[in-house]
Every structure is written in structure tokens, then in C-alpha cells.
Biotite code that builds the C-alpha atoms (Angstrom):
import biotite.structure as struc

atoms = struc.array([
    struc.Atom([47.638, -43.917, -65.535], chain_id="A", res_id=1, res_name="MET", atom_name="CA", element="C"),
    struc.Atom([43.985, -44.461, -64.625], chain_id="A", res_id=2, res_name="MET", atom_name="CA", element="C"),
    struc.Atom([43.216, -46.674, -61.657], chain_id="A", res_id=3, res_name="THR", atom_name="CA", element="C"),
    struc.Atom([41.191, -49.821, -62.318], chain_id="A", res_id=4, res_name="MET", atom_name="CA", element="C"),
    struc.Atom([37.545, -49.816, -61.342], chain_id="A", res_id=5, res_name="ASN", atom_name="CA", element="C"),
    struc.Atom([37.183, -51.457, -57.874], chain_id="A", res_id=6, res_name="THR", atom_name="CA", element="C"),
    struc.Atom([34.551, -53.853, -59.179], chain_id="A", res_id=7, res_name="HIS", atom_name="CA", element="C"),
    struc.Atom([36.864, -54.878, -62.009], chain_id="A", res_id=8, res_name="ALA", atom_name="CA", element="C"),
    struc.Atom([39.648, -55.520, -59.495], chain_id="A", res_id=9, res_name="GLN", atom_name="CA", element="C"),
    struc.Atom([37.536, -57.723, -57.445], chain_id="A", res_id=10, res_name="GLU", atom_name="CA", element="C"),
    struc.Atom([36.438, -59.688, -60.525], chain_id="A", res_id=11, res_name="MET", atom_name="CA", element="C"),
    struc.Atom([40.006, -60.238, -61.429], chain_id="A", res_id=12, res_name="LEU", atom_name="CA", element="C"),
    struc.Atom([40.831, -61.539, -57.988], chain_id="A", res_id=13, res_name="ARG", atom_name="CA", element="C"),
    struc.Atom([37.958, -63.983, -58.201], chain_id="A", res_id=14, res_name="GLU", atom_name="CA", element="C"),
    struc.Atom([39.154, -65.221, -61.527], chain_id="A", res_id=15, res_name="SER", atom_name="CA", element="C"),
    struc.Atom([42.526, -65.897, -59.871], chain_id="A", res_id=16, res_name="GLU", atom_name="CA", element="C"),
    struc.Atom([41.060, -67.892, -57.030], chain_id="A", res_id=17, res_name="ASN", atom_name="CA", element="C"),
    struc.Atom([42.603, -71.340, -57.065], chain_id="A", res_id=18, res_name="LYS", atom_name="CA", element="C"),
    struc.Atom([40.029, -73.054, -54.872], chain_id="A", res_id=19, res_name="GLU", atom_name="CA", element="C"),
    struc.Atom([37.099, -72.432, -57.259], chain_id="A", res_id=20, res_name="ILE", atom_name="CA", element="C"),
    struc.Atom([37.097, -72.200, -61.106], chain_id="A", res_id=21, res_name="HIS", atom_name="CA", element="C"),
    struc.Atom([35.316, -69.243, -62.513], chain_id="A", res_id=22, res_name="LEU", atom_name="CA", element="C"),
    struc.Atom([33.693, -70.246, -65.820], chain_id="A", res_id=23, res_name="ARG", atom_name="CA", element="C"),
    struc.Atom([32.326, -66.793, -66.752], chain_id="A", res_id=24, res_name="MET", atom_name="CA", element="C"),
    struc.Atom([30.606, -63.645, -65.457], chain_id="A", res_id=25, res_name="ILE", atom_name="CA", element="C"),
    struc.Atom([26.985, -62.844, -66.512], chain_id="A", res_id=26, res_name="GLU", atom_name="CA", element="C"),
    struc.Atom([25.925, -59.163, -66.553], chain_id="A", res_id=27, res_name="PHE", atom_name="CA", element="C"),
    struc.Atom([22.192, -58.604, -66.370], chain_id="A", res_id=28, res_name="ASN", atom_name="CA", element="C"),
    struc.Atom([21.322, -55.109, -67.391], chain_id="A", res_id=29, res_name="VAL", atom_name="CA", element="C"),
    struc.Atom([17.965, -53.648, -66.601], chain_id="A", res_id=30, res_name="ARG", atom_name="CA", element="C"),
    struc.Atom([17.779, -49.789, -66.993], chain_id="A", res_id=31, res_name="GLY", atom_name="CA", element="C"),
    struc.Atom([20.770, -48.225, -65.067], chain_id="A", res_id=32, res_name="ASN", atom_name="CA", element="C"),
    struc.Atom([21.134, -51.315, -62.909], chain_id="A", res_id=33, res_name="ASP", atom_name="CA", element="C"),
    struc.Atom([23.444, -54.216, -63.603], chain_id="A", res_id=34, res_name="VAL", atom_name="CA", element="C"),
    struc.Atom([23.773, -57.391, -61.579], chain_id="A", res_id=35, res_name="VAL", atom_name="CA", element="C"),
    struc.Atom([26.951, -59.326, -62.099], chain_id="A", res_id=36, res_name="ALA", atom_name="CA", element="C"),
    struc.Atom([26.561, -62.977, -61.381], chain_id="A", res_id=37, res_name="THR", atom_name="CA", element="C"),
    struc.Atom([29.673, -65.301, -61.124], chain_id="A", res_id=38, res_name="PHE", atom_name="CA", element="C"),
    struc.Atom([29.208, -68.753, -62.790], chain_id="A", res_id=39, res_name="LEU", atom_name="CA", element="C"),
    struc.Atom([31.515, -71.567, -61.777], chain_id="A", res_id=40, res_name="TYR", atom_name="CA", element="C"),
    struc.Atom([32.513, -75.004, -62.846], chain_id="A", res_id=41, res_name="GLU", atom_name="CA", element="C"),
    struc.Atom([31.328, -77.846, -60.764], chain_id="A", res_id=42, res_name="ASP", atom_name="CA", element="C"),
    struc.Atom([31.588, -76.494, -57.105], chain_id="A", res_id=43, res_name="LEU", atom_name="CA", element="C"),
    struc.Atom([31.171, -79.431, -54.988], chain_id="A", res_id=44, res_name="PHE", atom_name="CA", element="C"),
    struc.Atom([33.856, -82.048, -55.808], chain_id="A", res_id=45, res_name="GLU", atom_name="CA", element="C"),
    struc.Atom([34.882, -82.408, -52.164], chain_id="A", res_id=46, res_name="ALA", atom_name="CA", element="C"),
    struc.Atom([33.144, -85.005, -50.189], chain_id="A", res_id=47, res_name="GLU", atom_name="CA", element="C"),
    struc.Atom([32.640, -82.686, -47.250], chain_id="A", res_id=48, res_name="ASP", atom_name="CA", element="C"),
    struc.Atom([30.284, -79.977, -48.327], chain_id="A", res_id=49, res_name="VAL", atom_name="CA", element="C"),
    struc.Atom([31.233, -77.827, -45.312], chain_id="A", res_id=50, res_name="HIS", atom_name="CA", element="C"),
    struc.Atom([34.633, -77.561, -46.760], chain_id="A", res_id=51, res_name="LEU", atom_name="CA", element="C"),
    struc.Atom([33.577, -76.682, -50.312], chain_id="A", res_id=52, res_name="ALA", atom_name="CA", element="C"),
    struc.Atom([34.738, -73.337, -51.686], chain_id="A", res_id=53, res_name="PRO", atom_name="CA", element="C"),
    struc.Atom([32.092, -70.587, -51.382], chain_id="A", res_id=54, res_name="ARG", atom_name="CA", element="C"),
    struc.Atom([30.983, -68.921, -54.599], chain_id="A", res_id=55, res_name="PRO", atom_name="CA", element="C"),
    struc.Atom([31.037, -65.090, -54.771], chain_id="A", res_id=56, res_name="LYS", atom_name="CA", element="C"),
    struc.Atom([27.839, -63.272, -54.186], chain_id="A", res_id=57, res_name="ASP", atom_name="CA", element="C"),
    struc.Atom([26.367, -61.271, -57.167], chain_id="A", res_id=58, res_name="PRO", atom_name="CA", element="C"),
    struc.Atom([27.679, -57.723, -57.507], chain_id="A", res_id=59, res_name="MET", atom_name="CA", element="C"),
    struc.Atom([25.413, -54.708, -58.027], chain_id="A", res_id=60, res_name="PHE", atom_name="CA", element="C"),
    struc.Atom([26.736, -52.173, -60.514], chain_id="A", res_id=61, res_name="LEU", atom_name="CA", element="C"),
    struc.Atom([25.761, -49.024, -62.306], chain_id="A", res_id=62, res_name="HIS", atom_name="CA", element="C"),
    struc.Atom([25.390, -49.269, -66.167], chain_id="A", res_id=63, res_name="VAL", atom_name="CA", element="C"),
    struc.Atom([28.075, -46.530, -66.541], chain_id="A", res_id=64, res_name="ASP", atom_name="CA", element="C"),
    struc.Atom([30.726, -49.002, -65.083], chain_id="A", res_id=65, res_name="GLU", atom_name="CA", element="C"),
    struc.Atom([30.045, -51.765, -67.529], chain_id="A", res_id=66, res_name="LEU", atom_name="CA", element="C"),
    struc.Atom([32.182, -50.494, -70.477], chain_id="A", res_id=67, res_name="GLY", atom_name="CA", element="C"),
    struc.Atom([35.235, -50.228, -68.367], chain_id="A", res_id=68, res_name="GLU", atom_name="CA", element="C"),
    struc.Atom([34.792, -53.532, -66.713], chain_id="A", res_id=69, res_name="ILE", atom_name="CA", element="C"),
    struc.Atom([34.217, -55.502, -69.834], chain_id="A", res_id=70, res_name="THR", atom_name="CA", element="C"),
    struc.Atom([37.302, -53.803, -71.378], chain_id="A", res_id=71, res_name="GLN", atom_name="CA", element="C"),
    struc.Atom([39.352, -55.163, -68.388], chain_id="A", res_id=72, res_name="VAL", atom_name="CA", element="C"),
    struc.Atom([37.781, -58.602, -68.696], chain_id="A", res_id=73, res_name="LEU", atom_name="CA", element="C"),
    struc.Atom([38.594, -58.660, -72.480], chain_id="A", res_id=74, res_name="ASP", atom_name="CA", element="C"),
    struc.Atom([42.178, -57.639, -71.808], chain_id="A", res_id=75, res_name="GLU", atom_name="CA", element="C"),
    struc.Atom([42.617, -60.498, -69.245], chain_id="A", res_id=76, res_name="LYS", atom_name="CA", element="C"),
    struc.Atom([40.732, -63.165, -71.301], chain_id="A", res_id=77, res_name="GLY", atom_name="CA", element="C"),
    struc.Atom([37.937, -63.533, -68.861], chain_id="A", res_id=78, res_name="ILE", atom_name="CA", element="C"),
    struc.Atom([34.641, -64.813, -70.345], chain_id="A", res_id=79, res_name="ALA", atom_name="CA", element="C"),
    struc.Atom([31.508, -62.804, -69.813], chain_id="A", res_id=80, res_name="TYR", atom_name="CA", element="C"),
    struc.Atom([28.019, -62.440, -71.240], chain_id="A", res_id=81, res_name="HIS", atom_name="CA", element="C"),
    struc.Atom([25.832, -59.329, -71.171], chain_id="A", res_id=82, res_name="VAL", atom_name="CA", element="C"),
    struc.Atom([22.064, -59.666, -71.122], chain_id="A", res_id=83, res_name="ARG", atom_name="CA", element="C"),
    struc.Atom([19.540, -56.810, -71.470], chain_id="A", res_id=84, res_name="ASN", atom_name="CA", element="C"),
    struc.Atom([16.536, -57.714, -69.549], chain_id="A", res_id=85, res_name="ASP", atom_name="CA", element="C"),
    struc.Atom([13.558, -56.070, -71.059], chain_id="A", res_id=86, res_name="GLU", atom_name="CA", element="C"),
    struc.Atom([10.043, -56.564, -69.587], chain_id="A", res_id=87, res_name="PHE", atom_name="CA", element="C"),
    struc.Atom([6.748, -55.910, -71.251], chain_id="A", res_id=88, res_name="ILE", atom_name="CA", element="C"),
])
């Protein structure tokens, strides 16, 4: 059995975080670089902003990892969107 990609494991852990509700992951592809941004439901329902859960920082990936990661996300039912950033 193949081991799961480390980035995919981290994304699954974030989706299971009970303190903060992950809405989806957005992958922005530019050449060989991919930035995975975590998008959440309303983050600040608590009155004390110092106790509010902290969102996960974006992850930087290589484009070769994207297929394996999206396959895992599909299997687990985690929403995502892939954008191909093309600049003139």
C-alpha cells in the first residue's frame, strides 16, 4: 500500500479540526507551483478575538503532487477548486 502524500495528510487533519469549519481548499496553479489556500466558514463567532481559532496558512506544493492530493480529497468528500492562473 502506498503512503499518503504528507500535504494530503495535513489537509485531512485540517478538515477534521472541530474548532474551525473548513469550507473548501482552493488550489492556485501557476506553472509548476501550486498554492493551496484554506477557505473557512465564518471564523469569528467568539466574542474574544484572541480566543478565536486560527486558520491554517497557505501551503506551497509542486504541480506533480496535485493529482494525488485531489484524489484523496475526492475520496474523503472534501470540497476544492483548482484555478489555473495565466498572466498575459
